[in-house]
DRENZA-801270 format. One record per residue (C-alpha): x, y, z; residue in one letter. Coordinates in steps of 0.25 Angstrom, whole numbers, padded with zeros to 4 digits, always signed. Layout:
% residues N
XYZA ...
END
This chain:
% residues 196
+0376+0347+0078X +0370+0357+0069X +0364+0364+0081X +0377+0366+0088X +0384+0370+0075X +0373+0381+0073X +0375+0385+0087X +0390+0387+0085X +0387+0395+0072X +0376+0404+0079X +0379+0418+0081X +0371+0419+0094X +0378+0408+0102X +0373+0414+0115X +0359+0410+0112X +0363+0396+0108X +0371+0394+0121X +0359+0399+0129X +0350+0389+0122X +0360+0378+0124X +0361+0381+0139X +0346+0379+0141X +0341+0394+0141X +0331+0391+0130X +0322+0403+0133X +0333+0413+0132X +0338+0406+0119X +0324+0406+0113X +0322+0421+0116X +0336+0424+0109X +0333+0415+0097X +0319+0421+0095X +0325+0435+0093X +0335+0430+0083X +0333+0420+0072X +0343+0410+0070X +0343+0401+0057X +0348+0390+0066X +0336+0391+0076X +0324+0393+0067X +0310+0390+0073X +0308+0379+0063X +0321+0372+0067X +0318+0373+0082X +0305+0365+0080X +0311+0355+0071X +0323+0354+0081X +0313+0352+0092X +0305+0341+0084X +0318+0334+0081X +0322+0335+0096X +0308+0329+0100X +0310+0318+0090X +0324+0315+0095X +0318+0314+0109X +0307+0305+0105X +0316+0296+0098X +0325+0296+0110X +0313+0293+0119X +0310+0281+0110X +0324+0276+0110X +0324+0278+0125X +0311+0269+0127X +0319+0256+0127X +0329+0262+0137X +0318+0266+0146X +0312+0252+0145X +0325+0246+0148X +0327+0255+0159X +0313+0251+0165X +0316+0237+0163X +0330+0237+0169X +0324+0245+0181X +0313+0234+0183X +0323+0223+0180X +0333+0228+0190X +0323+0231+0200X +0318+0216+0200X +0331+0209+0197X +0341+0218+0206X +0334+0228+0215X +0323+0219+0220X +0332+0207+0224X +0342+0217+0230X +0330+0224+0238X +0325+0210+0242X +0339+0206+0247X +0341+0219+0254X +0327+0218+0261X +0330+0203+0265X +0343+0208+0271X +0336+0219+0278X +0326+0209+0284X +0337+0200+0288X +0345+0211+0294X +0332+0216+0301X +0330+0202+0306X +0344+0200+0311X +0342+0213+0318X +0329+0209+0324X +0336+0195+0328X +0348+0203+0334X +0339+0212+0342X +0331+0200+0347X +0344+0193+0351X +0349+0206+0358X +0335+0208+0365X +0336+0193+0369X +0350+0194+0374X +0346+0207+0382X +0335+0199+0388X +0343+0187+0391X +0354+0196+0397X +0343+0203+0406X +0338+0190+0410X +0352+0185+0413X +0355+0197+0421X +0341+0195+0429X +0345+0181+0431X +0359+0185+0436X +0353+0195+0446X +0343+0185+0451X +0354+0174+0453X +0362+0185+0460X +0351+0188+0469X +0348+0174+0472X +0363+0171+0475X +0363+0183+0484X +0350+0178+0491X +0356+0164+0493X +0369+0170+0498X +0361+0178+0508X +0353+0166+0512X +0366+0158+0514X +0373+0169+0522X +0361+0170+0531X +0361+0155+0533X +0376+0155+0535X +0374+0167+0545X +0363+0159+0552X +0372+0146+0552X +0384+0154+0558X +0375+0161+0568X +0369+0147+0572X +0383+0141+0573X +0388+0153+0581X +0376+0152+0590X +0378+0137+0592X +0393+0139+0595X +0389+0150+0605X +0379+0141+0611X +0389+0129+0612X +0400+0139+0617X +0390+0144+0628X +0387+0129+0631X +0401+0126+0632X +0404+0138+0641X +0392+0134+0650X +0397+0120+0651X +0411+0125+0654X +0406+0134+0665X +0398+0122+0671X +0411+0113+0670X +0419+0125+0676X +0409+0126+0687X +0409+0111+0690X +0424+0111+0690X +0424+0123+0699X +0415+0117+0709X +0423+0104+0708X +0436+0112+0710X +0429+0120+0722X +0426+0106+0728X +0440+0101+0726X +0446+0114+0731X +0437+0114+0743X +0441+0100+0746X +0455+0103+0743X +0454+0116+0751X +0449+0108+0763X +0461+0099+0762X +0471+0110+0760X +0465+0118+0771X +0466+0106+0780X +0480+0103+0776X +0484+0118+0778X +0478+0118+0791X +0485+0104+0795X +0498+0110+0790X +0497+0123+0797X +0493+0115+0810X +0505+0106+0808X +0514+0117+0807X +0508+0123+0820X +0509+0111+0827X +0523+0109+0824X 
END
């Protein structure tokens, strides 16, 4: 407090404000040219010693805080951060494991799908081949049936021609016998008309 009171009473306030703002080289040059009873060289040294003693006392008082901070850091690392890191690592491994399982399942599904598609294509080709074989067999059977029907029809036609030829011969014989009878009747009838 005495230092600030002296600053306020000092006639050279500019030099003091420069010193306070961290421009110590400029302030020192100004103070060396003038002598102020407030900033005598002996007071600077004793003030510096007092500051160093205060800093040393502060450092000694800070040792328990630093030790507590180091202890707290190690304690939290072991009690909190290590288990949390372990849990996070386990979750990451489980997640990676699940991803690997999902990838394997996806690959297996793709493989099964391709096998299924291949099997479907194979079955389709077999069905097409079987249908083609059946169509050929059916066409051959139809051809055989048509040939058999044609042969039967030709045989019936030949048999009918033979029957017709027989009937024609029989009719010719009947007609020839009838023609002779009719011609003799006609001749008799014409002759009877002439004779009459």
